[in-house]
Wavefront OBJ file of the C-alpha trace (Angstrom):
o trace
v 92.380 137.899 89.399
v 89.156 137.740 91.365
v 89.188 135.538 94.464
v 85.865 133.776 94.937
v 84.080 133.040 98.194
v 84.687 129.344 97.535
v 88.454 129.911 97.359
v 88.393 131.897 100.577
v 86.370 129.197 102.335
v 88.817 126.525 101.134
v 91.697 128.613 102.451
v 90.007 128.978 105.843
v 89.372 125.227 105.875
v 93.081 124.584 105.319
v 93.990 126.945 108.153
v 91.528 125.262 110.519
v 92.651 121.769 109.559
v 94.732 119.843 112.106
v 96.986 118.332 109.417
v 99.670 120.988 109.844
v 99.844 120.502 113.609
v 100.074 116.738 113.233
v 102.756 117.016 110.543
v 104.781 119.426 112.675
v 104.515 117.196 115.740
v 105.643 114.197 113.691
v 108.540 116.233 112.301
v 109.702 117.381 115.719
v 109.431 113.860 117.120
v 111.343 112.370 114.178
v 114.039 115.022 114.555
v 114.545 114.092 118.211
v 114.359 110.391 117.416
v 117.123 110.803 114.836
v 119.402 112.238 117.517
v 118.589 109.365 119.871
v 119.367 106.765 117.196
v 122.674 108.480 116.432
v 123.612 108.653 120.120
v 122.828 104.956 120.635
v 124.815 104.052 117.539
v 127.772 106.076 118.825
v 127.630 104.304 122.185
v 127.771 100.879 120.573
v 130.311 101.825 117.890
v 133.822 100.464 118.048
v 136.582 102.941 117.470
v 139.557 104.446 119.200
v 138.642 108.065 118.560
v 135.443 110.068 118.720
v 135.678 110.608 114.960
v 135.876 106.877 114.273
v 132.883 106.159 116.515
v 130.917 108.980 114.914
v 131.726 107.734 111.408
v 130.652 104.225 112.363
v 127.428 105.534 113.892
v 126.609 107.703 110.890
v 126.946 104.728 108.571
v 125.019 102.278 110.750
v 121.904 100.577 109.423
v 119.818 101.977 112.271
v 120.856 105.556 111.565
v 120.337 105.129 107.834
v 116.803 103.829 108.441
v 116.101 106.717 110.820
v 117.302 109.290 108.279
v 115.071 107.793 105.585
v 112.094 107.934 107.927
v 112.982 111.499 108.898
v 113.171 112.500 105.240
v 109.672 111.194 104.532
v 108.237 112.901 107.599
v 110.059 116.162 106.800
v 108.725 116.086 103.250
v 105.155 115.645 104.507
v 105.623 118.480 106.992
v 107.064 120.888 104.424
v 104.277 120.101 101.971
v 101.683 120.789 104.649
v 103.474 123.978 105.684
v 103.514 125.160 102.058
v 99.816 124.332 101.742
v 99.095 126.413 104.822
v 101.247 129.297 103.570
v 99.398 129.251 100.238
v 96.042 129.383 102.026
v 97.244 132.325 104.080
v 98.334 134.102 100.890
v 94.881 133.578 99.374
v 93.259 135.161 102.420
v 95.688 138.087 102.358
v 94.971 138.665 98.668
v 91.228 138.439 99.309
v 91.514 141.044 102.082
v 93.365 143.351 99.708
v 90.745 142.726 97.039
v 87.950 143.551 99.481
v 89.718 146.719 100.596
v 90.216 147.823 96.996
v 86.568 147.169 96.214
v 85.471 149.202 99.263
v 87.733 152.039 98.180
v 86.068 152.016 94.756
v 82.626 151.999 96.408
v 81.584 148.539 95.153
v 81.158 146.902 98.553
v 79.251 148.232 101.539
l 1 2 3 4 5 6 7 8 9 10 11 12 13 14 15 16 17 18 19 20 21 22 23 24 25 26 27 28 29 30 31 32 33 34 35 36 37 38 39 40 41 42 43 44 45 46 47 48 49 50 51 52 53 54 55 56 57 58 59 60 61 62 63 64 65 66 67 68 69 70 71 72 73 74 75 76 77 78 79 80 81 82 83 84 85 86 87 88 89 90 91 92 93 94 95 96 97 98 99 100 101 102 103 104 105 106 107 108
């Protein structure tokens, strides 16, 4: 498969795009926020044992909402990470292609 200049440029554009950084920052924030919501829910939970308070906190409406939000943010982050990985693979393949062409004497 021949990798065109257009494909390489698109791959570079993906790597220079700020979308991955923003998605990762949102993911890391949501991950920390999830822990905060759980901790607050545990503090307000009624229960005689730590296990009872933890179970109450894990089933609270606030924690459920936070996990749903985290899931959406994680999905967006992983999609962006995969997009970036694919762009990197295109560039690696293009480099190999260019090296092979030089070895065959087709490129200066």
